[in-house]
Every structure is written in structure tokens, then in C-alpha cells.
N, C-alpha and C positions, 0 to 999 in steps of 0.2 A: 683514627688517632691523629691528633692535631699536628704532631711532628711530621707525619707523612703528607698530610693534606697541604701544609704550607710549603713543602719542598725544602725546608730548612736543612734537613740532614743531607740532602743531595747537594745543596749549596755549600755546606760546610766541607763536604768531601772534595768539592771543586776548588774552593778558594782559601780554606783555613790552613795555611802553611806559612811558616816564617823561617827563612834560612834552611829550608828542607826539613824542618821539624813540624809535626802536626800541632795545630792549636785545637783545644777542645772546650766544650761547654759542660757545665755540671747539670745533670738531669735528675729528675725524680726517680725513685727505684722502679717505677713502672716502665721507664724507657730502657731500651736495650743499651748495654755498654758496648762501646766501640772505640776506634781510634779518636774520633772527633766528638764523642759524647760519653762522658763518664757518669756513673751512678753507683750508689752503694750496693753491695751484695744484699740480697733479701732472702737467701736460703736459710733454712733452719739449722743446718749443720755447717758451721764455719770452720775453716782451717785457720791456723795461726796467721797465715799471710792475708787471708780474707778479713780477719778481725783488724789487723794493722792497717789494711787499705781503708776499711770503713772508718776507722778512727782518724786517719789522715785526711780523708775527704770530708769528714764531719767538721774538722778544725777549719778547713778551707771555707766550708759553707758558713760557719759561724762568723768568720771574719768578713765575708761578703755581706752577710745580713747586717752586721754592725755598720759597714760602710753605707748600705742603703738607709739604715736608720739615721745616720749622720746627715745624709743628703736630704732626707725628708724633714729633718729638724731645721736645717739651714734654708731649705727651699720648700716652703709649705705648699706651694701650688703643685708640686710633684705628687703629693699625697691627696689629690683632689677628692677622690672617692671617700676617704675617711673623714675629710673635712666638710663634706657635703651635708647640710643640715636641712632635711625636708620635713615639714610639718612638725618641727620640734616645739616642745612646750616652752613657753617663755616665762 
């Protein structure tokens, strides 16, 4: 698992604090939820609280994706992979 191999979770636990409050990253559902790593619930039977949590975290994810879309629109070099044209028909 890339998260463990990179040591990122260990580093988050060590340094991701602001004024004694934990900072966290959004992770894919495959990653474990914890203080420094949040992810949506993937269970088949959701409680009302789990559904509210998934909805709230989904809204955050969408706003972050919109921000990245704006960045790639303003700074085309950031989206280098999608702009790469190899052997394209002219």
C-alpha cells in the first residue's frame, strides 16, 4: 500500500497539527479512516450519521476538485500528462 510505503501517514501523525488540533487529508475509500486521514464509509449498511458524513465529505471533495480544475485551466503546464500529445494524427 502506497500510503504505508511512503511513510506519509507516519509523517502526518508526527507533524499535522495546528494549535493542538489535528490536520487531515482526504483519502480514497480504500484507505483507513483516522485522525489524520479521512475517507468516506464504504459499508453496505449505513447509519444516518454515516450517510451525513459521506455527504459532507463528498461536498468537500467536489470543491477541491473544482479548485484543481481551475488551477489546471490557469496553469496548463500543471496538467502536463493530459496535454502530452505523442504520435497524434495531424
